[in-house]
C-alpha positions as CSV (number, residue, x, y, z in Angstrom):
1,M,262.2,10.1,232.3
2,R,262.6,13.9,232.3
3,K,260.3,14.3,229.3
4,Q,257.6,12.1,231.0
5,T,257.7,14.2,234.1
6,I,257.4,17.5,232.1
7,F,254.4,15.9,230.2
8,W,252.6,15.0,233.5
9,I,253.3,18.3,235.1
10,T,252.0,20.1,232.1
11,G,248.9,17.8,231.9
12,I,248.1,18.4,235.5
13,A,248.6,22.2,235.1
14,I,246.1,22.2,232.1
15,V,243.5,20.3,234.1
16,V,243.9,22.6,237.1
17,V,243.5,25.7,234.8
18,L,240.5,24.1,233.1
19,V,238.8,23.4,236.5
20,L,239.5,26.9,237.8
21,L,238.1,28.4,234.6
22,T,234.9,26.3,234.8
23,Y,234.4,27.1,238.5
24,N,234.9,30.8,238.0
25,N,232.5,30.9,235.0
26,L,229.6,29.0,236.9
27,V,226.3,30.8,236.6
28,P,222.9,30.1,238.2
29,S,220.5,27.9,236.4
30,L,217.9,30.6,236.7
31,K,218.9,34.3,236.4
32,E,217.1,37.4,237.6
33,Q,216.0,38.2,234.1
34,D,214.1,34.9,233.9
35,V,211.7,36.2,236.6
36,S,209.2,39.0,236.5
37,M,206.9,40.1,239.3
38,K,204.1,42.6,239.8
39,G,201.7,43.1,242.6
40,T,198.9,45.2,243.8
41,I,197.7,45.9,247.3
42,R,194.4,47.4,248.3
43,Q,192.6,48.0,251.6
44,V,189.5,45.6,251.9
45,D,188.9,46.5,255.6
46,T,190.1,48.9,258.3
47,D,192.7,46.4,259.4
48,K,193.1,44.2,256.3
49,Y,194.6,44.5,252.9
50,E,194.4,42.3,249.9
51,V,197.6,41.5,247.9
52,D,197.3,40.2,244.3
53,M,200.6,39.2,242.8
54,Q,201.7,37.6,239.6
55,I,205.1,35.9,239.4
56,T,206.3,34.7,235.9
57,R,209.3,32.5,235.3
58,T,210.6,31.7,231.8
59,K,212.7,28.9,232.9
60,E,212.4,26.0,235.5
61,D,213.9,26.8,238.9
62,N,215.8,23.8,240.1
63,G,217.3,25.6,242.9
64,I,215.6,26.5,246.3
65,H,213.4,29.6,245.9
66,M,210.8,31.5,247.8
67,V,208.7,34.7,247.3
68,Y,208.5,37.1,250.2
69,P,206.0,39.9,250.2
70,V,207.7,42.6,252.5
71,V,205.2,45.0,254.0
72,F,206.7,46.4,257.2
73,G,204.4,45.9,260.3
74,W,202.0,43.8,258.4
75,G,201.9,40.0,258.1
76,N,199.6,37.0,259.0
77,L,199.4,36.0,255.3
78,S,196.0,34.3,254.8
79,F,195.3,32.5,251.5
80,K,191.6,31.8,250.8
81,K,190.4,29.0,248.5
82,E,189.6,30.8,245.4
83,L,186.5,30.0,243.3
84,D,188.6,31.2,240.3
85,D,191.2,28.4,239.4
86,S,193.6,30.9,237.8
87,Y,195.1,31.6,241.3
88,F,197.7,29.4,242.8
89,R,197.4,28.6,246.5
90,P,200.7,27.5,248.1
91,S,200.6,24.3,250.2
92,S,202.7,25.9,252.9
93,V,203.5,29.4,254.1
94,G,206.5,30.2,256.3
95,T,210.1,31.0,256.0
96,S,213.4,29.3,255.4
97,G,216.3,30.6,257.7
98,E,218.8,30.8,254.9
99,L,216.5,32.4,252.4
100,E,215.2,34.8,255.0
101,Q,218.8,35.8,255.6
102,L,219.2,36.7,252.0
103,V,216.2,39.0,252.3
104,H,217.7,40.5,255.3
105,Q,221.0,41.2,253.5
106,A,219.2,42.8,250.5
107,L,217.3,45.1,252.8
108,Q,220.4,46.0,254.8
109,D,222.2,46.8,251.4
110,E,219.5,49.4,250.9
111,D,220.2,50.7,254.5
112,I,216.9,49.4,255.9
113,N,217.1,48.2,259.6
114,T,215.8,44.6,260.0
115,T,216.9,44.1,263.5
116,N,213.7,45.5,265.0
117,E,210.0,44.7,264.2
118,N,210.9,45.1,260.5
119,G,212.8,41.9,260.6
120,D,210.1,39.1,260.6
121,F,209.3,37.8,257.1
122,T,206.8,35.1,255.8
123,G,207.1,33.7,252.4
124,F,205.9,31.0,250.1
125,S,207.2,28.8,247.3
126,I,205.7,28.5,243.9
127,P,206.2,25.3,241.7
128,D,209.6,24.7,240.1
129,E,208.2,24.7,236.5
130,A,208.3,27.7,234.2
131,G,205.0,29.6,234.0
132,T,202.9,32.4,235.4
133,Y,201.6,32.0,239.0
134,R,199.0,34.4,240.4
135,V,198.4,34.4,244.1
136,R,195.9,36.4,246.2
137,F,196.0,36.6,250.0
138,T,195.2,39.1,252.8
139,I,197.5,40.6,255.4
140,S,196.7,42.2,258.7
141,P,198.7,44.3,261.2
142,L,201.3,42.5,263.4
143,N,200.4,44.9,266.3
144,E,197.9,47.8,267.1
145,N,200.4,50.5,266.5
146,I,200.5,50.0,262.7
147,L,198.3,52.5,260.8
148,S,199.4,52.6,257.2
149,I,201.4,50.7,254.7
150,N,204.6,52.2,253.3
151,D,206.5,50.9,250.2
152,P,205.2,47.5,249.8
153,Q,207.6,45.1,248.0
154,I,207.9,41.6,246.5
155,Y,211.2,39.7,246.9
156,Y,212.1,36.6,244.9
157,V,214.9,34.7,246.5
158,H,216.9,32.1,244.6
159,Q,219.4,29.8,246.3
160,E,221.7,27.5,244.5
161,K,225.1,26.0,245.1
162,V,227.1,24.3,242.4
163,L,230.5,22.5,243.0
164,G,230.6,24.4,246.4
165,K,230.1,27.7,244.8
166,T,227.2,30.0,246.0
167,L,225.1,31.3,243.2
168,N,222.3,33.1,245.2
169,W,220.4,36.1,244.2
170,V,217.5,38.2,245.3
171,K,215.1,40.3,242.9
172,K,212.9,43.1,244.2
173,E,209.8,44.7,242.8
174,H,207.5,47.4,244.3
175,M,203.9,46.7,244.6
176,V,201.3,49.2,243.4
177,M,198.9,50.7,246.0
178,I,195.3,50.8,244.9
179,K,193.5,53.7,246.7
180,E,189.9,52.9,247.5
181,S,187.7,54.1,250.3
182,V,186.8,51.4,252.8
183,E,183.5,51.8,254.6
């Protein structure tokens, strides 16, 4: 009887250790290294800028994900139907409360205040499949007091939960400003 009890206790202890090791070593299905982004932004009118972005994923993203262009004071993303089929046009543009909170946290980690007019973000999702997605859209000022664009950025937000463990991450890239004179 005593040997049987020791056997069961040992067996349960081994199972608990294996479960804890597995849980602690969980990793996201998609990592930051699997995503690359680049973007350019150029002025096309006195109060309008065009953003051209390319997002490349080397793996399928089965989690929830969104791309957030962050240009403080500018928004109102407008996607035009392109004659060129190489551009992806999202079916919806908006935000997700949980994903937007991850962007807020990433910005606050960089000591950027998002409790004022800087805290309103609009994003879009790209297909789950691996591949390269080019998007082009215009942005306009959110109010009349905005004069220039400073430090435009792209945020890719990945949200995933496995066995109750949160495996979220946020990747940031800076956009390149193309200086052209607008007439």
